[in-house]
N, C-alpha and C positions, 0 to 999 in steps of 0.2 A: 416814141422809143420806150419799150419796156422798162420799167426800173427794175434792177438786177436786185437780189436778195442779199442785203448787205451782210458781210461776214465781219466779225471783230477780229482785227490785226490785218485786215486787207486793205488795200489802197483803191481810191476811186476818185475819177474825175467829174467834179460837179460843175453846172454852167447854167446860166439862165440869161435872158436878156430880157430889156422894158417890153410890155405889151405894145405889138405894132411897131416894135423899134423905137419907141420912145425914150426921150434921156431918164436914166433913173438916179442921176445927180445933177441939180441945177445949180447948186453953189458949194463952195468949197466945204462950207459945214457939213453938208449932205453927205460927201465923201468921208468927211472926220466922223460923224454920226454912224455910218456904214460899219468904217473898219474897228471902231469902238465899240458896236454891237456884236461885231465878230469874236471880240474877245469876252464881252459882258455875258453873252448867252451861251459861250462854250463851257458849261458847268455842271457837273450834277445835282449841284445844289438846286433846291427850287427857286425861283426867281418870283415868284409872287404875278401879280397881273403884269401881263407883259406890255399892255396899254401904259401902265403906270411905270415901268422900266423905261419906256420909249419917251416920255416926258417929263420924269422927276427931276430931269437936270436940265436948267434955262441955258447953261452953258456947258460945255465940255473944255476939260485940258486941252491945252495945245500940244497936238502929237508931234512926236520928233519923227515919226515915219513920214509924214506929209511936209512936203518941200515946203521952206521957210518957216518952218514951226522949230521950239528949242526945247519943249518940254517931253515928258513919256508917256507912252502908251499906258494906259490903267490896264494891267492885267490880273486876273482873279486867282488866287492862289489854290482855289479848290479844285478837285479832280475834274479833269477835262472829258467831254464828250468824244471830241476828235483831236487828230494831230495835225496842224497844218503844216505841209511840207512846201507848198507855195501857192500866190494867189495873184490876179490881177486884176485889178477894178477899172474899168473902162466908161466912158459918158454913158453908154446905153447896155451894157453887159458886163457880166463876171465871169472869172474861172476860178476854180479851187483844184487843188490837188491834196487829199486828206488820208488819213488813216483812219479807221473807227478804232477807238479805243474801249467802249462798252458796248453791249448790245443796244441795238437802237439808237447809238449815239447820232449817227448822220440823221435818221428822221427826226428826231428831237432837235438836233441844233438847227437843221435847216426850216423846221416849222417855226421855231422862235425868231429865227432871224428873218425869214420871209414876212410873216406876220407883223413883227414890231417896227421892221422898217417900213413896210407898207403903212401902218398907222401913223409912224411919225411923218412920212412923206405926205400922205393925203391932209393931214392936220396942218402942217407946216406951210404947204403950197397950195392950200384949199380946192383940194382935189377930190376924187372918190374912185372907188371902183377898184379892180386890180392892176396893180402897177406892172407885176411881172408877167411875161408870155406862158399862163399856165404853170404846171410843176416845175421844179427845175428837173434837168436831164443829169444822167448819171451813168459811167462807164466804168466797169472795173478794168483796173491795171492788172494785168495779167502777167507780166513779165517786168524785170529789173530794165531790160533796154527800153521798153514802152514808159518805165518810170522816168529815165534820165530825159530821154527826149523830150515828153510831155513837161518835165520841169524846165527846161530851156524853153517850150513854146509859150508856157504860162509867164515864167519870169519876163520875157521878151515880147511879151505881147503887146504891150502900147508900141514898140519900135517897130513890128509886123504891121500896126495899122497907121503907122506914121505920125502919132502922137507926140513923140518926145520933140520933133521940130516945129510943132505947130503951136499957136498962141493958147490952145486949151489948157487948161489947168487940172480938169477934172478927171484924173487918172491916176492910179497909181499902181505899183506891182511891187513884188517881194525881192526884187532885183538887188536892192540895197543892202538887204538883209544877208544876202548871199556874198557882196564883195566889201561889206563894212566890218571890220574888227572889234567892233563895240559888244561888251557884253550881252550875252544871250538874254538877259533879264529884260532887256528892253524891248525884245523880239516876239513877234507872234508866230513865227514859223520854227520847225525843229528843222532848220538848212542842213544839219549834219546828217540827216538820212541820206541826203545826195552827196555833200561835201567830203564825207567820210572815205567816198570811192575814189577820190582822186588825190595823187600823190602831193602835188602843191597847190597852194591856194587859187593861184592864177589859171591851173589847167581847167578848172570848171568854165570860168568865164570863155575860155577859148573854145571847149568843146559846145557850149551853149551857142555862141555865134554861128559857129559851122553848123551845128545843128539846124539853127534856123534858117540859113540859107538853103538848105537841102528842102525844109517844108515849104519855103515860100516859092520854091520852083513849080509847085503845083499851084493850079490856078484857085481852086475851092480849098481853103487851110483847113478847116475843121474836118472836112470829110477826107480830104489827101492824109492828113496827120493819122486819122484813125486807120487807114489803108496800109500806110507806111509801116506803123507800128505793130499792127495785126498780122502783117503779112500777106 
């Protein structure tokens, strides 16, 4: 798939999976490290050596966004490269819906994240080579309807893959950020981009669940989603 020319202010669906569908999270700490990296690398400030950033912390603060955790995600206060609308992290793949905030923001953020997490993963698990299946894929979100349906698909992606009822704990999505009334200071996503379009807080949840049912009627979800939303 040809990568679009990213335009500042526009929305994009970014996704990738493990090389040969291999897991990209083997431990809960890996999931936590990836999520913290999403916050730490999303800054216009120089970050120094990506390798050093990946390994300069023997332990990470436990994350309130991860099940069973009590403390908060550490989000840098500096100017960001992208605005996260929603995300999902599954055992062998991820999806992001983001808005580019500065020129080359997506390119720089995704390079930092992919390189930094791969370095961490290979060192941690004594492996080598590319962790992900080539370069990440990117699709321009060309309409507001597309944005809303895509947010539902990403927020409820673990449910679509039947992960919520499984024994696997190596998944996470931004769904809780959409249904939790906690202060936005703890949150990675700017959920108001979507939620402000619904009159009542519970209306988005109903919309998302109904939208997922429509998408699930198609056999090949990712392909059918693009066809459905692009008309």
